[in-house]
N, C-alpha and C positions, 0 to 999 in steps of 0.2 A: 794587182799583182798577178802576173801570169808567167809561170816558169816553164810553160809548155808541156808539163807532165799531165798525162791522163790519169784519172782516178783509178786506183788499184781495184782489181776484182775482189769479190767478197772473200773474206778469210775462211779457210776450210772449217774451223771450229764454229764460226758464226753460221755458216751455211748449214752445218749439221743441225744445230739447235733450232734455227729458224724453220727448217723444213721437216724435222722429225715429229713436231707436234706434241712433244711430251710436256707435262706440267712444269711450270717454273720452279726450280729447286736450286738452292745454293748450298754448297758444302765447302767451307773454308774457315781458317782461323781456329782458335781454341774451342769454339762452340760447335765446330763441325756442322751437322745438319740443323742444329737448333738456332735458326735465325728467324726473326719475326716474319720476314717475307715468305718463308716456306709454309706458313700456316694460313691458308686462304681465308679462314673465317675471322681472323683478327681485325683486319681493316674494316670490313662491314660492321663488325661489332662495335668498334670505336665510333664510327659514324652514327650508328643507332643510339649509342649512349649519349653522344654529344647532342643529338637531336632531342632525345628524351629529356635532357637537362635544359633544353631551350637555348643552347649555346651555339647551334650550328650557324645561324646567320652571322654572328660575330666571328666565329672561326673561319668561315668562308671568306669574309671580307679581309681578315688578317692574312689569308693565304696569298693575296695579291697586293697587299699594302707595302709596296716595294720601297726599300731604303737604298739610296745611292751611297755606297761605301767608297771612300777615297783612301788608297793605301800607297805608301812610298816604299819601294824596294831598293835598298842600297846594295850594289853589286860591285865588288872589287874589280872584276874583269870586264865590266861593261865598256864597250868602245866609246871613246869620247864623242863620236858623232851621234850616239844614241842617248846621251845624257839629257834627261827630260822627256824621253819617249813615253807616250801614253797609250796604254792598252786597255780596251774595254772587254770585260768578261761577262757573258750571258750564258747561263746554263740552267738545267732542271726546270724546263718550261711546263712539262706534263700538261699540255695545253688544251686538250679537248674538253676538259671540265670548266674551262675559263674562256668563254667567247670574247670577253672584253680585254684579254691579256695582250694581244698584238697592239691595240691602240695605246694601252697603258705603257707598254715598253717603249714604243716609238715616241710617245710624248716625253718620256724621261730622257731618252737618248738624243732626241732632236737638237737640243741646245748645246750638247756636250762637244768639246773639242778633243779629239784623240787621233792616233795614228794607225791603229790596227784594232780590229774586233775579233774576238774568238767566240764561236759557238761551242760551249763545253759539254754538249750532249744531253740526252733525255728529253725528247719531244713528246713521247706518248705517256699517258697517265697510267695505264695498266701494262701488262706484259704481253699485249697483243698489238699487232700493227693496226694503226688507225688512219683511214683516209682523211678524217677531219683533222687529226693532229698534223698530218703532212701539209694540208692546205693552210692551216693557221700559221704553222711555222714558216711556210713559204712567204706569207704576207710580210712577216718580219724580215726575212732574209733579203727579199727583193729590195726593200728600202735601205737596209744596212749596206749592201754592196754599192749603193750609189754614193755613200758617205766616206767609205774607206775600204782598203783590202780586208777581207774576212777569211779567217781560218776556221776549220771545223773538225771536231772529233766525234766519235760515237760513244754512247753510254749504254748502260744495261737495259734501258727501256727503249732503245732505238732498234730500228730494223734497216737493212741495207737499202730499201727503196727511199728511206729518208735521206741517206747519203747521196743517192742518185739525184734526188730532187735538189738538194743543196748545191751539188756540183753543177747542175744544169742552170742555176741562176747566178753562178759566179763565185760560190764559196769554194775555196781551196781546201779540200778534205785531206787530212793527214792520217792515213791508215797505216801505222807503223812506218812512218817516213818523216822526212824533214824538209824544211825550206829555209833559205837565208834571206833576210832583208839586208839591203846594202845602202849605205850612206857615206859619201865622201871616201869611197874605197875601203870602208870598214864594214864588217858583217856581224849581224846578230842572228843566231840560229834558233829556230823553233822546231822541236821534235814532237810529234803527236803519236800516241799509241792507241790502239784499239782497246775495247773494254776489257779490263782485268778483273772485274768483279763477278760477272755471271757468264759471259761468253768465253772468257779465258782466251781471248784472241790477241792479247798484247804480245809484242815482241820488241823489247827495248833495244836489243842489239841491232835488229834490222832498222829500227827507227833512227839509230845513230849513224848509220852508214854514211861516210863522207864528211862527217863533222870533225875538223881538226881538234885534237885533244885539248889544246890550250885555249880554244875560243870560248867565249861566253855563250851558254846554251840554256834554253828555257824548255822545260818539259810540260806538255799539255796532256793531262791524263784525267779522264772523267772521275775516277776514284783515286783518293790518296793512298790506296792500299799498295801502290808500287813504290812507296817512299824509300824503303830500305835499299832496294835495287838501284833506284835513281841516285841516291846519295853515294852509293858505291861506284857509280859511273861518272861522278864528278859534275853533276848538273848544278848550275848556279841557283835555279829556282824550279820548283814543281808547283804548277797551278792546277787545282782540282775543284770538284763540286761533289755531287752525289749524296752527301750525308744530310743535307737540308739543315745542318746545325742541330739536328734532333727533332725539329719541326713542332713537336708537342713537348714543351719543356716546363720545368718547375719555375716559379718566380725567380728572377735573376738569370734566366736562360740556361739553367742546369739541365742538360739533356739526360733523358731516362733510357733512350734506346738509340743505338747506332747501327746504321746499315753497312758500316765498314769495319773491318777487323783492323783497327788502328788504335794506338793509345789515345786517351781522352783529349790531350792537347791538340791532336791533329784533326779533331772532328769539325772544327770551325775556326775561321780567322787565321791570323798570322802565326807561324810556328817555325822552328828551326830543328833540323836533324843533322847532326855532325856539322859539316861545312855548307849544307844546303838550306836555303830559305824555302819556305812553302807557304801556300795560302789555300785554305779550303773555304769555298764560297757556300753560303747558306741556300743558294738557288733562288729562282725568280717566282716559284709558285709552290705547290705541294702535291704529293702523290700518296697512294694508299688510301688515306682518308683526306678529303678535300678541305682540310682545316689546318690552322696554325694557332698555337698559343705560346706566348712568352718567347717568341723566336721569329722576328720579322724576316721576310724574304729579302734578297738583295741582288743588285747589279753592282759590279765592282769596276772602278777605274784604278789601274795601277800606273804609277809614275815611276819610271826607272831612273836611278841616279847612280853616279859613280861613288862608291864608298870612299870617304875621306881617310 
């Protein structure tokens, strides 16, 4: 897929944060400043306690024990030409702590049949740019663009050089913009927004420019925190990641901590808000602490169908 557009320059909000070198701090939602990620000592403390309990090897293995989820999305406005369209979602790699992750992902994806792939954001493990994360992500992207068109968005652990690398290998980055796929004279629209969680660089109005109001449109947003605005703009689907499904959960998958200011049902899996469907992926690895418990990572295949 090559629509002839060059990748957008870095958003001013992202540029300011990436270059001013201040500590990573989030202030949003009802908790304001009191978010887990704002307290730098918490993640190392969790890793220390897990290691002290002898559970780190198990938790580390869990972090890349990827489950392939297959999800059907029934959309009343889906063009008939796209009935059965299959979309592969990969996000939240946080890859520099997991040297084996590129091979693992490519082994899972290799046999799959799909029409489009989306990189849902977050290549780096921490909140600093990592050359290693860029290199390992590139290994995956180079192979994926051989198999299908690939769209990409940026997350709160990403940096603009990641976008430049992905663009250079053939990934169509959507930085508050959209692209249409066409089949048999019919169009399916994909709008991608910049990170809305930390960099606050999202602009949904800009991302929607040129999309006819009555057409079927899918929003790609790293975090589901844009759900209210997206539903108000009549999106058919919002696809997200970011939350890791809780990452370290109670038995039964009950999450204790959420990195997103959203209602609990939006933290993972399939959900609906007003007339909009949504799905929040648990992500392909782990960040903060390099472990998972009671919450497997995932790669997701979505099959689109016309609602009966």
